[in-house]
PAFI-721445 format. One record per residue: residue number from 1; residue in one letter; x, y, z of N, C-alpha, C in turn. Coordinates in Angstrom, 3 decimals, padded with zeros to 6 digits. Example, Ala and Ser with C-alpha at 12.3 -4.5 7.8 and 13.67 -1.06 7.14 Angstrom:
PAFI-721445
(dose 1, 'a', (013.190, -005.690, 007.800), (012.300, -004.500, 007.800), (013.200, -003.300, 007.800))
(dose 2, 's', (012.850, -002.250, 007.080), (013.670, -001.060, 007.140), (012.900, 000.030, 007.870))
//
This chain:
PAFI-721445
(dose 1, 'm', (085.955, -043.107, -077.779), (085.542, -043.681, -076.233), (084.559, -044.354, -076.258))
(dose 2, 'q', (084.854, -045.417, -075.427), (083.396, -046.215, -075.264), (082.786, -046.170, -074.063))
(dose 3, 'e', (081.344, -045.841, -074.134), (080.326, -045.750, -073.076), (080.295, -047.252, -072.132))
(dose 4, 't', (080.496, -046.405, -070.939), (080.272, -048.377, -070.319), (079.475, -047.753, -069.274))
(dose 5, 'e', (078.605, -048.814, -068.894), (077.535, -048.322, -067.916), (077.851, -048.716, -066.460))
(dose 6, 'l', (077.494, -047.927, -065.769), (077.967, -047.901, -064.377), (077.066, -048.573, -063.673))
(dose 7, 'a', (077.610, -049.492, -062.628), (076.028, -050.111, -061.843), (075.616, -048.976, -060.527))
(dose 8, 'l', (074.766, -048.501, -061.247), (074.280, -047.377, -060.057), (072.747, -048.091, -059.745))
(dose 9, 'k', (072.863, -047.488, -058.574), (071.350, -048.087, -057.874), (070.366, -046.575, -058.102))
(dose 10, 'd', (069.227, -047.007, -057.751), (068.353, -045.927, -058.064), (068.386, -044.985, -056.824))
(dose 11, 'i', (067.592, -043.847, -056.681), (067.579, -042.669, -055.643), (066.891, -042.855, -054.574))
(dose 12, 'h', (067.875, -043.183, -053.563), (066.910, -043.232, -051.915), (066.236, -041.978, -051.728))
(dose 13, 'l', (065.143, -041.958, -051.366), (064.284, -040.436, -051.000), (064.462, -040.887, -049.151))
(dose 14, 'p', (064.475, -039.779, -048.488), (064.800, -040.165, -046.831), (063.248, -040.294, -046.477))
(dose 15, 'd', (062.973, -040.887, -045.422), (061.904, -040.888, -044.983), (061.004, -039.911, -044.595))
(dose 16, 'a', (059.713, -039.819, -044.365), (058.973, -038.836, -044.345), (059.386, -037.966, -042.385))
(dose 17, 'i', (059.219, -036.914, -042.606), (059.448, -036.385, -041.288), (058.302, -036.719, -040.511))
(dose 18, 's', (058.372, -036.974, -039.306), (056.974, -037.444, -038.289), (056.912, -036.072, -037.581))
(dose 19, 'w', (055.608, -036.094, -037.021), (055.027, -034.931, -036.107), (055.649, -035.167, -034.743))
(dose 20, 'w', (056.227, -036.259, -034.334), (056.874, -036.325, -033.045), (057.929, -036.913, -033.143))
(dose 21, 'p', (058.876, -035.810, -032.464), (058.826, -035.069, -031.224), (058.850, -033.696, -032.078))
(dose 22, 'p', (057.823, -032.717, -031.551), (057.870, -031.555, -032.474), (059.302, -030.905, -032.162))
(dose 23, 'a', (059.560, -029.928, -033.039), (061.053, -029.220, -033.234), (060.723, -028.191, -031.612))
(dose 24, 'i', (062.009, -027.789, -031.586), (062.099, -026.891, -030.096), (060.980, -025.632, -030.438))
(dose 25, 'g', (060.787, -025.215, -031.682), (060.381, -024.117, -031.749), (058.918, -023.974, -031.392))
(dose 26, 'w', (058.439, -025.196, -031.494), (056.944, -025.709, -031.150), (056.793, -026.011, -029.646))
(dose 27, 'w', (057.701, -026.053, -029.097), (057.840, -026.413, -027.459), (058.050, -024.742, -027.011))
(dose 28, 'l', (058.707, -024.066, -027.544), (059.029, -022.858, -027.129), (057.567, -021.846, -027.079))
(dose 29, 'l', (056.742, -022.174, -028.336), (055.407, -021.663, -028.654), (054.400, -022.140, -027.574))
(dose 30, 'v', (054.354, -023.379, -027.132), (053.437, -023.800, -026.499), (053.933, -023.330, -024.834))
(dose 31, 'l', (054.972, -023.120, -024.391), (055.064, -021.958, -023.295), (055.138, -020.749, -023.609))
(dose 32, 'l', (055.275, -019.878, -024.769), (055.089, -018.626, -024.561), (053.882, -018.140, -024.688))
(dose 33, 'i', (053.053, -019.084, -025.455), (051.737, -018.388, -025.772), (050.913, -018.238, -024.516))
(dose 34, 'p', (051.157, -019.166, -023.632), (049.928, -019.177, -022.317), (050.475, -017.983, -021.531))
(dose 35, 't', (051.887, -017.935, -021.465), (052.782, -016.907, -020.394), (052.363, -015.417, -021.238))
(dose 36, 'l', (052.505, -015.288, -022.618), (051.899, -014.109, -022.823), (050.633, -013.345, -022.528))
(dose 37, 'l', (049.627, -014.659, -022.676), (048.247, -014.499, -022.345), (048.048, -014.034, -020.807))
(dose 38, 'm', (048.736, -014.374, -019.968), (048.514, -014.479, -018.611), (049.149, -013.104, -018.266))
(dose 39, 'f', (050.181, -012.713, -018.892), (050.964, -011.423, -018.647), (050.129, -010.196, -019.335))
(dose 40, 's', (049.407, -010.768, -020.191), (048.741, -009.242, -021.062), (047.415, -009.070, -020.147))
(dose 41, 'y', (046.631, -010.038, -019.649), (045.734, -010.120, -018.497), (046.074, -009.355, -017.223))
(dose 42, 'w', (047.306, -009.734, -016.821), (047.730, -009.100, -015.767), (047.955, -007.532, -015.876))
(dose 43, 'l', (048.577, -007.173, -017.205), (048.749, -005.927, -017.278), (047.326, -005.243, -017.672))
(dose 44, 'y', (046.355, -005.597, -018.209), (045.401, -004.900, -018.652), (044.628, -004.991, -017.094))
(dose 45, 'i', (044.633, -005.529, -016.432), (044.073, -005.474, -014.787), (044.630, -004.305, -014.147))
(dose 46, 'r', (046.001, -004.321, -014.190), (046.769, -003.496, -013.579), (046.715, -002.151, -014.327))
(dose 47, 'l', (046.677, -001.905, -015.535), (046.440, -000.541, -015.937), (044.828, -000.084, -015.851))
(dose 48, 't', (044.063, -000.674, -015.878), (042.631, -000.346, -016.053), (042.393, -000.085, -014.248))
(dose 49, 'r', (043.025, -000.426, -013.514), (042.924, -000.275, -011.953), (043.450, 001.074, -011.722))
(dose 50, 'k', (044.831, 001.120, -012.350), (045.400, 002.518, -011.885), (044.868, 003.515, -012.762))
(dose 51, 't', (044.020, 003.359, -013.942), (043.068, 004.291, -014.569), (042.048, 004.729, -013.822))
(dose 52, 'a', (041.232, 003.942, -013.451), (040.295, 004.337, -012.675), (040.654, 004.897, -011.137))
(dose 53, 'l', (041.681, 004.576, -010.690), (041.902, 005.658, -009.359), (042.565, 006.780, -009.977))
(dose 54, 'k', (043.220, 007.248, -010.896), (043.642, 008.182, -011.022), (042.746, 009.043, -011.361))
(dose 55, 't', (041.778, 008.804, -012.456), (040.360, 009.324, -012.646), (039.595, 009.897, -011.315))
(dose 56, 'a', (039.324, 008.965, -010.530), (038.925, 009.137, -009.072), (039.517, 010.419, -008.308))
(dose 57, 'k', (040.850, 010.079, -008.206), (041.598, 011.379, -007.775), (041.450, 012.416, -008.236))
(dose 58, 'k', (041.233, 012.716, -009.810), (041.434, 013.707, -009.911), (039.882, 014.403, -009.941))
(dose 59, 't', (038.878, 013.498, -010.117), (037.206, 013.999, -009.651), (037.096, 014.479, -008.346))
(dose 60, 'l', (037.734, 013.636, -007.490), (037.426, 013.959, -005.966), (038.478, 015.732, -005.865))
(dose 61, 's', (039.414, 015.608, -006.474), (039.978, 017.152, -006.356), (039.228, 018.229, -007.138))
(dose 62, 'a', (038.463, 017.814, -008.085), (037.329, 018.625, -008.858), (036.478, 019.184, -007.876))
(dose 63, 'i', (035.711, 018.102, -007.448), (034.760, 017.947, -006.672), (034.941, 019.295, -005.240))
(dose 64, 'k', (036.418, 018.813, -004.627), (036.604, 019.587, -003.543), (036.876, 020.773, -003.955))
(dose 65, 'l', (037.379, 021.351, -005.041), (037.501, 022.934, -005.481), (036.578, 023.341, -006.189))
(dose 66, 'n', (035.408, 022.802, -006.734), (034.282, 023.545, -006.931), (033.850, 024.406, -006.100))
(dose 67, 't', (033.422, 025.734, -006.529), (032.814, 026.542, -005.354), (031.616, 026.632, -005.520))
(dose 68, 'e', (030.985, 026.270, -006.667), (029.868, 026.839, -007.371), (028.327, 025.717, -006.343))
(dose 69, 'l', (029.303, 024.483, -005.755), (028.438, 023.197, -005.203), (028.477, 023.943, -003.501))
(dose 70, 'd', (027.099, 023.458, -003.281), (027.145, 023.308, -001.725), (027.627, 022.269, -001.247))
(dose 71, 'n', (027.386, 022.423, 000.500), (027.932, 021.036, 000.947), (026.989, 019.962, 000.411))
(dose 72, 't', (025.527, 020.080, 000.625), (025.077, 018.977, 000.219), (025.112, 018.221, -001.129))
(dose 73, 'q', (025.420, 019.206, -002.051), (025.756, 018.943, -003.505), (027.394, 018.316, -003.613))
(dose 74, 'k', (028.419, 018.559, -002.597), (029.410, 018.068, -002.589), (029.310, 016.532, -002.120))
(dose 75, 'l', (028.389, 016.828, -001.298), (028.326, 015.043, -000.415), (027.600, 014.014, -001.195))
(dose 76, 'r', (026.875, 014.749, -002.152), (026.248, 013.944, -002.918), (027.131, 013.348, -004.230))
(dose 77, 'e', (027.704, 014.209, -004.868), (028.871, 013.785, -005.761), (030.279, 013.340, -004.983))
(dose 78, 'l', (030.431, 013.308, -004.079), (031.157, 012.584, -003.203), (030.738, 011.032, -002.913))
(dose 79, 's', (029.605, 011.019, -002.368), (028.988, 009.605, -002.482), (028.938, 008.687, -004.000))
(dose 80, 'i', (028.570, 009.338, -004.385), (028.309, 008.822, -006.166), (029.763, 008.308, -006.629))
(dose 81, 'l', (030.858, 009.423, -006.090), (032.025, 009.148, -007.006), (032.746, 007.324, -005.889))
(dose 82, 'l', (032.335, 007.897, -004.703), (032.742, 006.367, -004.014), (032.199, 005.176, -004.348))
(dose 83, 'r', (030.893, 005.385, -004.482), (030.315, 004.190, -005.212), (030.777, 003.656, -006.327))
(dose 84, 'r', (031.274, 004.549, -007.457), (031.559, 004.195, -008.381), (032.838, 003.518, -008.464))
(dose 85, 'v', (033.903, 003.934, -007.705), (035.266, 003.605, -007.652), (035.027, 002.050, -007.086))
(dose 86, 'a', (034.082, 001.967, -006.023), (033.904, 000.574, -004.994), (033.304, -000.370, -006.206))
(dose 87, 'v', (032.559, 000.069, -006.957), (031.850, -000.702, -007.983), (032.862, -001.274, -009.014))
(dose 88, 's', (034.168, -000.572, -009.497), (034.802, -000.515, -010.393), (036.087, -001.439, -010.081))
(dose 89, 'l', (036.186, -001.471, -008.779), (037.433, -001.969, -008.039), (037.185, -003.750, -007.399))
(dose 90, 'a', (035.655, -003.627, -007.037), (035.198, -004.796, -006.386), (034.739, -005.541, -007.006))
(dose 91, 'p', (034.316, -006.937, -007.092), (032.990, -007.251, -007.761), (031.547, -006.677, -007.562))
(dose 92, 'r', (030.967, -006.635, -008.710), (029.890, -005.710, -008.779), (028.801, -006.167, -008.071))
(dose 93, 't', (028.604, -007.689, -007.754), (027.590, -008.353, -007.107), (027.598, -008.254, -005.447))
(dose 94, 'e', (028.788, -007.958, -004.880), (029.235, -007.756, -003.524), (028.993, -006.570, -003.100))
(dose 95, 'v', (029.371, -005.521, -003.872), (029.601, -003.799, -003.552), (028.236, -003.155, -003.810))
(dose 96, 'a', (027.479, -003.625, -005.085), (026.387, -002.541, -005.555), (025.056, -002.647, -004.498))
(dose 97, 's', (024.943, -003.619, -004.062), (023.669, -003.649, -003.209), (023.912, -003.163, -001.642))
(dose 98, 'l', (025.013, -002.677, -001.434), (025.476, -002.273, -000.133), (024.776, -000.670, 000.351))
(dose 99, 't', (024.377, -000.772, 001.281), (023.963, 000.321, 001.771), (023.877, 000.568, 003.372))
(dose 100, 'g', (023.791, 001.788, 003.802), (023.609, 001.968, 005.282), (025.054, 001.730, 005.905))
(dose 101, 'h', (025.073, 001.043, 007.110), (026.110, 000.585, 007.800), (026.997, -000.263, 007.019))
(dose 102, 's', (026.544, -001.361, 006.204), (026.778, -002.318, 005.670), (028.088, -001.552, 004.569))
(dose 103, 'w', (027.497, -000.341, 004.056), (028.327, 000.516, 003.153), (029.300, 000.799, 003.771))
(dose 104, 'l', (029.411, 001.662, 004.840), (030.286, 002.344, 005.570), (031.430, 001.010, 006.128))
(dose 105, 'a', (030.857, 000.104, 006.531), (031.832, -001.337, 006.652), (032.522, -001.493, 005.704))
(dose 106, 'f', (032.165, -001.601, 004.570), (032.939, -002.123, 003.357), (034.092, -000.913, 003.229))
(dose 107, 'l', (033.777, 000.380, 003.350), (034.476, 001.245, 003.070), (035.839, 001.400, 004.343))
(dose 108, 'd', (035.249, 000.908, 005.545), (036.364, 000.700, 006.584), (037.307, -000.408, 006.369))
(dose 109, 'q', (036.974, -001.293, 005.646), (038.077, -002.545, 005.309), (039.180, -002.038, 004.867))
(dose 110, 's', (039.425, -001.176, 004.032), (040.771, -000.830, 003.780), (041.615, 000.209, 004.532))
(dose 111, 'l', (041.168, 000.687, 005.545), (041.733, 001.650, 006.597), (041.514, 001.041, 007.874))
(dose 112, 's', (042.631, 001.656, 008.290), (042.652, 001.082, 009.710), (041.686, 001.996, 010.582))
(dose 113, 'g', (041.106, 001.216, 011.690), (040.020, 001.732, 012.609), (038.587, 001.418, 011.590))
(dose 114, 'a', (037.572, 002.322, 012.394), (036.457, 002.643, 011.560), (036.245, 004.080, 011.186))
(dose 115, 'p', (036.821, 004.607, 010.543), (036.567, 005.927, 010.399), (035.251, 006.338, 009.371))
(dose 116, 'f', (034.785, 005.655, 008.847), (033.711, 005.862, 008.340), (032.402, 005.407, 009.120))
(dose 117, 's', (032.426, 004.135, 009.676), (031.291, 003.738, 010.491), (031.193, 004.154, 011.843))
(dose 118, 'q', (032.505, 004.828, 012.664), (032.365, 005.178, 013.524), (033.014, 006.714, 013.968))
(dose 119, 'g', (032.999, 007.243, 012.806), (033.868, 008.738, 012.406), (033.199, 009.492, 011.701))
(dose 120, 'g', (033.945, 010.590, 011.168), (033.227, 011.411, 010.089), (032.909, 010.851, 009.011))
(dose 121, 'g', (032.831, 009.683, 008.860), (032.035, 009.148, 007.464), (030.617, 008.901, 007.854))
(dose 122, 'q', (030.385, 009.002, 008.959), (028.980, 008.669, 009.108), (027.864, 009.597, 008.293))
(dose 123, 'v', (028.178, 010.870, 008.130), (027.950, 011.835, 007.254), (027.201, 011.384, 005.837))
(dose 124, 'l', (027.989, 010.434, 005.609), (027.583, 009.757, 004.213), (025.979, 009.070, 004.153))
(dose 125, 'i', (025.827, 008.726, 005.414), (024.137, 008.135, 005.666), (023.444, 008.955, 006.126))
(dose 126, 't', (023.910, 009.798, 007.266), (022.897, 010.623, 008.119), (022.652, 011.710, 007.249))
(dose 127, 'a', (023.496, 012.338, 006.591), (023.180, 013.954, 005.969), (022.010, 013.565, 005.036))
(dose 128, 'p', (021.640, 012.814, 004.371), (020.533, 012.844, 003.696), (019.151, 012.963, 004.362))
(dose 129, 'y', (019.180, 012.567, 005.495), (018.076, 012.849, 006.279), (017.971, 013.726, 007.094))
(dose 130, 'r', (018.673, 014.626, 007.641), (018.970, 015.729, 008.269), (017.928, 016.997, 007.551))
(dose 131, 'n', (017.474, 017.937, 008.438), (017.080, 019.107, 007.999), (018.050, 020.138, 007.712))
(dose 132, 't', (019.121, 020.160, 008.112), (020.348, 021.172, 007.770), (021.154, 020.223, 007.056))
(dose 133, 'a', (022.133, 021.219, 006.014), (023.057, 021.052, 005.319), (024.449, 020.490, 006.065))
(dose 134, 'p', (025.172, 019.586, 005.687), (026.335, 019.067, 006.392), (027.346, 020.272, 006.690))
(dose 135, 's', (028.069, 020.487, 007.644), (028.908, 021.527, 007.841), (030.425, 021.531, 006.891))
(dose 136, 'd', (030.614, 022.725, 007.055), (032.113, 022.536, 006.544), (033.222, 021.761, 007.260))
(dose 137, 'q', (033.224, 021.592, 008.570), (033.962, 020.783, 008.611), (033.756, 019.509, 008.575))
(dose 138, 'e', (032.553, 018.874, 008.470), (032.010, 017.403, 008.129), (032.483, 017.232, 006.794))
(dose 139, 'i', (032.425, 018.167, 005.811), (032.492, 017.841, 004.423), (033.875, 017.863, 004.457))
(dose 140, 't', (035.016, 018.932, 005.055), (036.398, 018.408, 004.971), (036.872, 016.993, 005.773))
(dose 141, 'i', (036.538, 016.440, 006.691), (036.684, 015.139, 007.339), (036.325, 014.337, 006.494))
(dose 142, 'l', (035.496, 014.452, 005.653), (034.762, 013.440, 004.678), (035.783, 013.308, 003.638))
(dose 143, 'f', (036.248, 014.370, 002.716), (037.321, 014.446, 001.933), (038.584, 013.927, 002.367))
(dose 144, 's', (039.039, 014.372, 002.957), (040.273, 013.865, 003.722), (040.000, 012.208, 003.989))
(dose 145, 'l', (039.069, 011.672, 004.547), (038.934, 010.458, 004.742), (038.751, 009.686, 002.979))
(dose 146, 's', (037.997, 010.075, 002.236), (037.679, 009.523, 001.022), (039.449, 009.529, 000.143))
(dose 147, 'e', (040.291, 010.626, 000.893), (041.536, 010.918, 000.071), (042.242, 009.514, 000.414))
(dose 148, 'e', (042.139, 009.237, 001.953), (042.781, 007.993, 002.576), (042.250, 006.574, 001.773))
(dose 149, 'w', (040.824, 006.678, 001.592), (040.464, 005.294, 000.946), (040.938, 005.293, -000.372))
(dose 150, 'l', (041.077, 006.393, -001.030), (041.535, 006.119, -002.505), (043.087, 005.534, -002.274))
(dose 151, 'k', (043.908, 005.909, -001.843), (045.109, 005.969, -001.234), (045.159, 004.348, -001.115))
(dose 152, 'a', (044.425, 003.831, -000.361), (044.561, 002.485, 000.056), (044.109, 001.584, -001.001))
(dose 153, 'q', (043.319, 002.209, -001.501), (043.030, 001.288, -002.901), (044.071, 000.948, -003.699))
(dose 154, 't', (044.974, 001.578, -004.151), (046.016, 001.638, -004.778), (047.303, 000.740, -004.464))
(dose 155, 'k', (047.079, 000.144, -003.255), (048.024, -000.862, -002.554), (047.224, -002.185, -003.230))
(dose 156, 'p', (048.297, -003.266, -003.099), (047.957, -004.473, -003.990), (046.368, -005.130, -003.425))
(dose 157, 'a', (045.539, -005.698, -004.278), (044.443, -006.121, -003.737), (044.517, -007.141, -002.732))
(dose 158, 'k', (043.253, -006.823, -001.498), (043.033, -007.939, -000.725), (041.638, -008.446, -000.628))
(dose 159, 'k', (041.404, -009.253, -000.083), (040.057, -009.416, -000.151), (039.326, -008.467, 001.001))
(dose 160, 'r', (038.499, -007.976, 000.156), (037.838, -006.818, 000.795), (036.719, -006.818, 001.663))
(dose 161, 'l', (035.858, -008.002, 001.196), (034.448, -008.390, 001.842), (034.781, -009.552, 002.377))
(dose 162, 'k', (034.386, -009.817, 003.894), (034.329, -010.593, 004.362), (032.959, -011.678, 004.512))
(dose 163, 's', (033.266, -012.880, 004.116), (032.125, -013.834, 003.716), (031.268, -013.993, 005.186))
//
């Protein structure tokens, strides 16, 4: 057998793959990563808000049921609890400096009417300056107002402070 030379051409290599347009996987990543980041942030805010409110509700019931505290101590603990919850839910710069009637007005914003500034909630700002301890009735009214306020905080957040 005789060898014959074939007239073959050299191997052609394909052109290099260009970076544009990207494959569909890259487009999906561009859409998926920001979406996942926004969802994670939303979930974090939602979970921490609910956790703070659950803890506050448990603390409120613990203060209410604690028989070792007198009414003045219960009032003090309740005032501290309301302040902590407000600072954790609203911007610190807007809430932390509120005192007196402006503090009660802030608490009223999430409830209908003005139960803190014109009702039984006034004991929050008047009791520390009285010679007598708050009565059991005043403390009961304040606890029910505080429970209503905490329930109102579980609703979707609205602009609570008016500029």
